N, C-alpha and C positions, 0 to 999 in steps of 0.2 A: 300490337304484339310488340313487346320489347326485345331488342336483338341482341344475340350475344356478340361479344368482342372479342378478339385477341391482345394478349402481351408478350411480348418478346423480351425478356432479360438478358442481361449479363452481367453478375456481380463481380466486382475483383478487391482486390485487399488481401484478409489472413481470411478468407471464405470455406479453405476445406480443412476437413479435421474439426470443425465445431459445432457437428450436428446440423450444419446447413439444409442440406436436404431432407432431414428429419423433421425439421422445424418446416420445413416447406410442405410438409405432405401433413401433417398435422393442420395449418391452419389453411390448405387448401380441403380439406376432408371437414371442418367446421364451417367454414363456409360454403362449402359444396362449388368448390372449383375444379376444373378439370385440368387436364395437361400433364407437363413431366417436367423433372428436374435432373438435371445430370452434372458431374464435374467435368470439366474440362481438361486439357492435357496441359495447357498454359497458366493453371493456377486458378482459373476461374468459376464461376459457377453460372450455369445457364438455365434457365427456366423459361416456359412455354405455358401459358394458361387461357382459358377461355371461361368467363362467365358474363352478367351484363356489368356495366362498365362500373358504378358504385362497386360492386363487389370485388372488382379486380381491385378497384382504387383502396378498398378497406383489406383486402391480402397484401398489395403493397405496403400498406402503414403497417400491417401486422409482421410484416417481417423486417421493416426497416426497425420497427422497436426493439422486435427479435435480435439480430445482429447489428446494430447501428454500429456498436464497437469497434465489430471487423471489416466491413464494408468501407472501403476505401471511394469505388467511384460505384457508380449505376449506371447502364447504358440501355433504353426502354423503347420500343419500338411496336406502335398500337397497330393493330389491324381485323380484318376481318374476321372470325371464328371460322375453323375449318373443321370443326363438329368432334374435339375428343370426348369419349363416354367416359371418363374413369382417370386417377392424376395417380403417377407413377412416378416410381423411380429407377431414370436410366442408367446403364452402367457399358 
């Protein structure tokens, strides 16, 4: 049995107002990733997603490809999955 993992991400830079949340939702839908994305009041974008590790790596690569010119820094925290059932944009 292949275990799902969770990756919690904080993106900083010019990451708000550039379609980041919508892009994350699109990538998650294409890859079957569950979790959520939200803007933070300090200007960062926070994402928490779950899937198999290879799928999560594909998700990270897609986000980096779409938004590399806006991302100044990424904090990545790996952990066990908690059981998200869908991907949502949180407000």
